[in-house]
C-alpha positions as CSV (number, residue, x, y, z in Angstrom):
1,M,15.3,-62.5,21.0
2,F,14.2,-59.1,22.3
3,V,10.7,-58.3,23.5
4,K,9.3,-54.8,23.9
5,F,7.3,-53.8,26.9
6,T,6.2,-50.5,28.6
7,S,7.8,-49.6,31.9
8,T,5.9,-48.0,34.7
9,D,7.1,-44.6,33.7
10,R,5.6,-45.1,30.2
11,V,8.9,-45.5,28.5
12,S,9.4,-48.4,26.0
13,T,11.7,-51.1,27.5
14,V,13.3,-53.9,25.5
15,V,14.1,-57.2,27.3
16,N,16.4,-60.0,26.2
17,A,14.1,-63.0,26.8
18,A,17.1,-65.4,27.1
19,Q,18.3,-63.5,30.2
20,V,15.0,-63.6,32.2
21,T,15.2,-65.7,35.3
22,Y,12.0,-64.8,37.2
23,V,8.6,-63.1,36.5
24,S,6.2,-62.0,39.3
25,S,3.0,-60.1,39.5
26,I,3.0,-57.0,41.6
27,Q,0.5,-54.1,42.3
28,E,2.1,-51.8,39.6
29,G,2.2,-54.5,36.9
30,T,4.8,-57.2,36.3
31,R,8.3,-57.4,37.6
32,I,10.8,-59.1,35.2
33,R,14.1,-60.2,36.9
34,F,17.4,-61.0,35.4
35,G,20.7,-62.3,36.8
36,E,22.9,-60.2,39.1
37,G,19.9,-58.6,40.9
38,R,18.6,-56.6,38.0
39,S,14.9,-56.1,37.3
40,V,12.4,-54.0,35.4
41,T,8.8,-53.4,36.2
42,V,6.4,-53.2,33.3
43,I,2.7,-52.2,33.1
44,E,1.6,-55.3,31.1
45,P,-0.2,-58.0,33.0
46,M,1.8,-61.1,33.9
47,D,-0.2,-63.3,31.4
48,E,0.7,-61.0,28.5
49,V,4.4,-60.8,29.6
50,L,4.6,-64.6,29.7
51,E,3.0,-65.0,26.4
52,K,5.4,-62.6,24.7
53,L,8.4,-64.2,26.4
54,N,7.3,-67.7,25.4
55,R,6.9,-66.7,21.7
56,T,10.6,-66.0,21.4
């Protein structure tokens, strides 16, 4: 399932929830990590990110 977020540069970002391995709160927003060292930072707060990811 794909979930839509807004990245720190205000561009829409779509995340495959099944590939998320780690979520952390940072000063700029929330960092979503995937396998192989990949990550994306989004402006949504961590609670909202977790809620959207858990709905999938």
